C-alpha positions in Angstrom: -12.7 -10.2 18.8 -9.9 -8.4 16.9 -6.5 -9.9 17.6 -3.7 -7.5 18.4 -0.3 -8.0 17.1 1.9 -9.6 19.7 4.4 -7.2 21.1 7.2 -9.8 20.6 6.7 -9.2 16.8 7.5 -5.6 17.1 10.8 -3.9 17.3 11.8 -0.3 17.7 14.1 1.2 15.2 15.5 4.8 15.3 14.8 6.5 12.0 16.3 9.9 11.9 14.9 12.0 14.8 11.7 9.8 15.2 11.1 6.6 16.9 9.2 4.6 14.4 8.2 1.0 15.2 8.7 -1.7 12.6 7.5 -5.3 11.9 9.9 -8.0 10.8 8.9 -9.7 7.5 8.7 -13.5 8.0 11.4 -15.3 5.8 10.5 -18.9 6.6 8.8 -19.3 3.2 11.6 -17.8 1.3 10.0 -14.6 0.1 11.9 -12.1 2.5 15.5 -11.8 3.4 16.2 -12.7 7.1 15.8 -9.8 9.5 14.1 -7.4 6.9 12.1 -4.9 8.8 9.2 -3.0 7.4 8.7 0.5 9.1 5.1 1.1 10.4 4.6 4.1 8.3 5.5 4.9 4.6 4.7 7.7 2.2 2.2 6.8 -0.5 3.3 8.3 -3.8 0.2 7.5 -5.9 -2.5 10.1 -6.6 -6.1 9.5 -7.5 -6.2 11.7 -10.5 -4.0 12.6 -13.4 -5.6 16.0 -13.7 -3.3 18.8 -12.2 -6.4 21.0 -11.8 -8.0 18.5 -9.3 -6.9 19.1 -5.7 -7.7 19.8 -2.1 -6.3 22.4 0.3 -4.0 23.8 -2.4 -2.4 20.4 -3.2 -3.0 18.9 -6.6 -4.4 15.3 -6.7 -1.8 14.5 -9.4 1.7 13.0 -9.2 2.2 11.7 -12.7 5.2 12.8 -14.7 3.3 12.1 -17.9 0.7 14.6 -16.8 3.3 17.2 -15.9 2.8 16.7 -12.1 6.0 14.8 -11.3 7.4 17.7 -9.4 4.8 17.2 -6.7 5.8 13.6 -6.2 9.4 14.6 -6.0 8.6 17.4 -3.5 6.7 15.0 -1.4 9.5 12.4 -1.2 12.0 15.1 -0.5 10.0 16.5 2.5 9.3 13.0 3.7 12.9 12.0 3.9 13.9 15.3 5.5 11.5 14.9 8.4 12.6 11.4 9.2 10.4 9.2 7.1 12.2 6.2 5.7 9.7 4.0 3.8 8.5 5.0 0.3 5.6 3.2 -1.4 5.8 3.5 -5.2 4.6 1.7 -8.3 5.2 1.9 -12.0 1.5 2.6 -12.6 1.8 5.9 -10.6 3.8 7.3 -13.5 6.2 9.1 -11.2 9.0 6.7 -10.4 11.5 8.8 -12.2 10.8 11.8 -9.9 10.5 9.6 -6.8 13.9 8.1 -7.6 15.4 11.6 -8.2 14.2 12.7 -4.8 15.5 9.6 -3.1 18.9 9.7 -4.9 19.5 13.4 -4.3 18.7 13.3 -0.6 21.2 13.1 2.1 19.8 9.8 3.3 21.8 6.8 2.3 20.1 4.1 0.2 20.5 1.5 2.9 18.4 3.6 5.3 15.4 3.8 2.9 12.8 1.0 2.5 11.7 1.2 -1.1 8.7 -0.6 -2.1 7.4 -0.7 -5.7 4.8 -2.7 -7.8 4.5 -4.3 -11.2 1.3 -4.2 -13.2 -1.5 -3.5 -14.0 -0.8 -0.5 -16.3 1.8 -2.7 -17.9 1.1 -6.3 -18.9 2.2 -9.2 -16.6 3.1 -12.8 -17.2 6.4 -14.3 -16.6 8.8 -12.5 -19.0 6.8 -9.3 -18.9 7.1 -9.2 -15.1 10.9 -9.6 -15.4 11.2 -6.9 -18.0 8.9 -4.5 -16.1 11.0 -4.9 -12.9 14.2 -4.1 -14.7 12.5 -1.0 -16.1 11.5 0.0 -12.5 15.1 -0.3 -11.4 16.3 1.8 -14.3 13.6 4.4 -13.9 14.3 4.9 -10.2 18.1 4.8 -10.5 18.5 2.0 -8.0 20.0 -1.6 -8.1 17.4 -3.2 -5.9 14.1 -2.6 -4.1 13.3 -3.7 -0.6 9.9 -5.0 -1.6 8.3 -5.7 -4.8 4.5 -6.4 -5.1 2.2 -7.6 -7.8 -0.2 -4.6 -7.9 -3.4 -6.1 -9.0 -4.6 -9.6 -9.6 -6.8 -9.0 -12.6 -5.8 -8.5 -16.3 -7.0 -4.9 -16.4 -6.3 -1.9 -14.2 -8.5 -0.8 -11.4 -11.0 2.1 -11.3 -8.5 4.1 -9.3 -5.4 6.0 -10.0 -3.8 3.8 -12.6 -4.5 3.6 -16.3 -5.0 0.5 -18.6 -2.5 -0.3 -21.2 -3.7 -1.9 -24.4 -0.3 -3.7 -24.8 -0.7 -7.5 -24.6 1.5 -9.6 -22.6 4.0 -11.9 -24.4 2.7 -14.7 -22.1 -0.1 -16.5 -23.9 -1.7 -17.2 -20.6 -2.1 -13.4 -20.1 -2.9 -12.3 -23.6 -6.6 -11.5 -23.5 -7.0 -11.8 -27.3 -5.7 -15.4 -27.3 -9.0 -17.1 -26.5 -7.5 -20.6 -26.7 -4.7 -20.0 -24.3 -5.8 -17.1 -22.1 -5.9 -18.3 -18.4 -6.3 -15.7 -15.7 -5.4 -17.9 -12.8 -2.4 -19.5 -14.9 -1.1 -16.0 -15.6 -1.2 -15.0 -11.9 0.9 -18.0 -11.1 3.4 -17.5 -13.9 3.7 -13.8 -12.7 4.3 -15.1 -9.2 7.0 -17.5 -10.4 8.7 -14.5 -12.0 8.5 -12.7 -8.7 10.2 -15.7 -7.0 12.9 -15.6 -9.6 13.4 -11.8 -8.9 13.6 -12.5 -5.2 16.2 -15.2 -5.8 18.3 -12.7 -7.8 18.6 -10.6 -4.7 17.3 -7.5 -6.5 14.1 -7.6 -4.4 14.7 -8.2 -0.7 11.1 -9.3 -0.3 8.2 -10.0 -2.5 4.4 -9.7 -2.0 1.1 -8.9 -3.6 -1.5 -6.1 -3.4 -5.3 -6.1 -3.6 -5.3 -10.0 -3.6 -8.2 -11.8 -2.0 -8.2 -15.2 -0.1 -9.0 -17.0 -3.3 -5.8 -15.6 -4.9 -3.6 -16.6 -1.9 -5.0 -20.1 -2.0 -4.1 -20.4 -5.7 -0.5 -19.8 -4.7 -0.6 -22.1 -1.8 -2.3 -25.0 -3.5 0.2 -24.7 -6.4 2.9 -25.5 -3.9 4.6 -22.1 -4.2 5.8 -19.9 -1.3 3.2 -17.5 -0.1 4.0 -13.7 -0.2 5.8 -12.1 2.6 3.3 -9.2 2.7 0.2 -8.0 1.1 -1.2 -4.5 0.6 -4.9 -3.7 0.6 -7.1 -0.8 1.6 -7.8 -0.5 5.4 -9.5 2.5 7.0 -12.2 3.3 9.5 -15.1 2.6 7.1 -13.4 -0.4 5.5 -12.0 -2.3 8.5 -14.3 -4.8 10.1 -15.3 -5.9 6.6 -11.6 -6.6 6.0 -11.2 -9.0 8.9 -11.5 -12.2 6.9 -8.4 -11.4 4.8 -6.7 -10.0 7.8 -7.2 -13.2 9.8 -5.9 -15.2 6.8 -2.7 -13.2 6.8 -2.3 -13.7 10.5 -2.7 -17.5 10.2 -0.2 -17.7 7.4 2.4 -15.2 8.6 1.8 -12.6 5.9 2.3 -9.0 7.0 -0.9 -7.0 6.0 0.1 -3.5 4.9 -2.9 -1.1 4.8 -3.2 1.8 2.4 -5.6 4.8 2.4 -5.5 4.9 6.3 -7.6 8.1 6.3 -10.1 6.9 3.6 -8.8 9.3 1.0 -10.3 12.5 2.4 -8.9 14.6 -0.4 -10.7 12.7 -3.1 -13.6 10.6 -1.8 -16.5 12.1 0.0 -18.8 9.6 1.9 -22.5 9.8 1.8 -23.1 11.3 5.3 -26.7 10.0 5.3 -25.4 6.5 5.3 -22.2 6.9 7.3 -21.3 8.9 10.4 -19.3 11.5 8.5 -18.4 12.5 5.0 -14.8 12.4 6.1 -13.2 9.8 8.4 -11.0 12.5 10.0 -14.2 14.2 11.3 -16.0 11.0 12.4 -17.4 11.8 15.9 -15.8 8.8 17.6 -12.4 9.7 16.2 -12.6 13.4 17.1 -13.8 12.6 20.6 -10.9 10.2 21.1 -8.4 12.8 19.7 -9.7 15.4 22.1 -9.4 13.1 25.1 -5.8 12.4 24.3 -5.0 15.9 23.0 -3.8 14.6 19.7 -5.1 14.9 16.1 -7.7 12.6 14.4 -5.1 11.5 12.0 -2.9 10.3 14.9 -5.8 8.4 16.4 -6.4 6.5 13.2 -2.7 5.7 12.7 -2.4 4.5 16.3 -5.5 2.4 16.0 -4.3 0.7 12.9 -0.9 0.0 14.4 -2.4 -1.5 17.5 -4.1 -3.8 15.2 -0.6 -4.6 13.8 -1.2 -2.9 10.5 1.5 -0.7 8.9 0.2 2.0 6.6 1.0 4.4 3.8 -0.5 8.0 4.3 -0.1 10.3 1.3 0.8 13.9 2.0 2.7 16.8 0.5 2.4 18.8 3.7 5.5 18.8 6.0 3.6 19.5 9.2 1.2 16.5 8.4 4.2 14.2 7.7 5.6 15.2 11.1 2.3 14.7 12.8 1.9 11.2 11.2 5.4 10.2 12.3 4.7 11.3 15.8 1.5 9.2 16.1 3.4 6.1 17.1 4.6 7.7 20.3 1.8 10.2 20.8 -0.9 7.8 22.4 -1.9 4.2 23.2 -5.7 3.6 22.8 -7.5 1.5 25.5 -9.7 -1.4 24.8 -12.9 0.6 24.9 -11.5 3.0 22.3 -10.2 0.2 20.1 -13.7 -1.4 20.2 -15.4 1.8 19.3 -13.1 2.2 16.3 -13.2 -1.4 15.3 -17.0 -1.3 15.1 -17.7 1.8 13.0 -20.2 1.5 10.2 -18.7 0.2 7.0 -18.6 1.8 3.4 -20.2 -1.0 1.4 -19.9 -1.1 -2.4 -23.7 -0.7 -2.7 -23.1 2.8 -1.5 -20.7 3.8 -4.2 -20.1 1.1 -6.9 -17.9 3.4 -8.9 -15.1 3.6 -6.3 -12.1 1.5 -7.3 -12.3 -0.6 -4.1 -15.6 -2.0 -5.6 -14.0 -3.8 -8.5 -17.2 -5.5 -9.6 -18.0 -9.2 -9.3 -14.4 -10.1 -9.4 -13.2 -7.6 -6.8 -12.2 -8.4 -3.3 -14.1 -5.7 -1.5 
């Protein structure tokens, strides 16, 4: 049975004109400042291509400043803040931090109202000193003195198959330098990176710290080393990758780690599912989702967001469309799903890596999914 987040863990916070629920990040381990609240919904600012000619519905699948697409990231953040969104999900590997920072700093929203999340690695090398240096570069690029949460983006030495690029620069940490065959230690590097994250947290420049795309083995490395566990973790969670994520979700519940899901709609503007293996080529047109949406007079996107929040999972939908942003924000007050509806959504067929091994969530033998 899927456990629902206890209502006592939820608080309601007024964000501009919208009522958006939040979850408090646990600080008993010393990885989040007391009382720090994570809004249920944020804006994803990473794209799945660096090609400005690739797109869907008139919107390019490219946010990278290096590729000349930074204006789209800036426009998305500007719209998001103007409609009441207050959490921004960014990363150095998205190559658009400069434009995200410009939009944030030129808005009429005070910095204290914005929950800014960023990530170190994997496009830049990690390890202890490199993590510290990379974090300072993030602050400088975004024009801010702190982030509300900083995550380690990827637990492996090379970038994923998704929207980030590998960097051939080697880490100054001998544990991370893949050419140093006598000293390279993947586990040791993860731990030295995490020690750097703890130092960043202690400096006050990151109000909380966490990880992304980690699996249970990686969490256990931290715990068995006697180091504080992350306050939150970010991993993909969507209709066709949900029940298969329950092991890691249960681990997070047991250890008080907030699970932050990304790609809540399954990346409909980039990934097309094999409809002969799954109910639909697009999660937003899944027959169970559309039937529930019709019965509540809401949109399929709102059904998916409400479903994930009733599981206690905050999310990061990506959008450059103002009406879609408003629709997403309204999902948290638009409907409450009953137990039958939750069960139907919890038990949809899953997108296994054997269907599409090239997708970045299928990271090979070392990957978590």
